[in-house]
Phi, psi and omega in degrees: 000113184263344184239158172282137177228143169261128185213159175296147179292150180218162178303142183101350181277353190296313184302313180292324177285326176295326179293319178295322177298319178292317184286349177244010189280004177247069182057038183099341178261182185297118178263000188302319180298339180267349186230030182297331181286341176203083185297344184260007185304312181287321183297334178296335179262314194260357179228305188311307185295330179292312175302323181283318187263335187227053182297334181292345183239026179243117178247149181238137174254126186222138174234190184302333182269354178123196178298126180233006176181169176206158167227124187237149178209162172234128181300308181235108187299317183294321178296316177303311185292326179295318177291319177304315181293322184277323194247334187253312186294326177306319180294316179300319184289323183293324184267347183225098184300153178291129180294151181243178180082189182292120179300338179292344177260002183288149166287167176301320177300317175298322179299317178294323177297325177293330176291330177302317182274339179225075188287154178252111181251031185291133174231127183290152175266156359281122184306325184293340176276327189232054186288333180274160169219159188231158180210130181219141171212140177228138177294163187298328184289345182256358187275158176071022182235011177088354184290327178297313180299314182298318180291317181295318181294325180295309182298314181300320178296323178294320177296317181298315184293340174271005176098005178286137182272349178171172187221158177233167172202157182241145180217142175292143181304327182290342181269072183295329179296320179293319180299321176297320180296313182294322175300319178296336177276357178101008176280142176245146179291135182256314185192155174244134182236130182090190182219166179072194184299330186268005174300143181256130177257123179259130176246153176218154178215134174268155184259140175291142181295000000 
C-alpha cells in the first residue's frame, strides 16, 4: 500500500484501532507509557463498542505501516449508551474488577477500570439538536495532512443522510490542539463539565439539511 486511504471499518481492524487509541491516550499525546500493564484499556471504551455497534459510522485511516487513525460516531447517543450498558459493559466489569483504595493513588489503568464500573453517559443539551456524537484520533504521522478534516466531514455527512440534525463531542480541556481542530470544523462550545486538566469540554455542531 503506497498511499494513505480512508475506508470503512471492517472486521480485523480492532487491534490497529486500539493501538491508535493507546498512542493518543495521553490527552492527544502518546499514552503508552501510562498503560503498559493493559494497552487495550482505553480502546475497550472509546473504540471497541463503536466498531461493534456502529460500523456504518466507523472510518479507518490506513497507510503502508497500518492503521493510523479512525473517526467513529453514534447516530443516536442515548440508544448507543443503552446498548453499551446492556451488551458491552457487563463483560468489562466481569473481567476487570473495580479498583479499591484511594483514587488519588490509582494508576491510569485503574482509573479506566473505574470508568468501566461507573460510565459517563453525559449528553449536552439541547439533546434534540445534537443527538449524535463523534470521536476521532490520528497517529502523529497522519496529523496535519487534512485527513482528520476529511474523515470528520465524511462521518458527519453519513449522520446527516441518516436524519441526524447535529452532533456533539467531548474533549479534555488539556487537549488544546483538539479543541482548535473542532472549532475550525465549525463546532461551538456548549458546556464544560468538571475542573482542572481533566475537565471535559463539550462541543456541538448542527448539520445543514
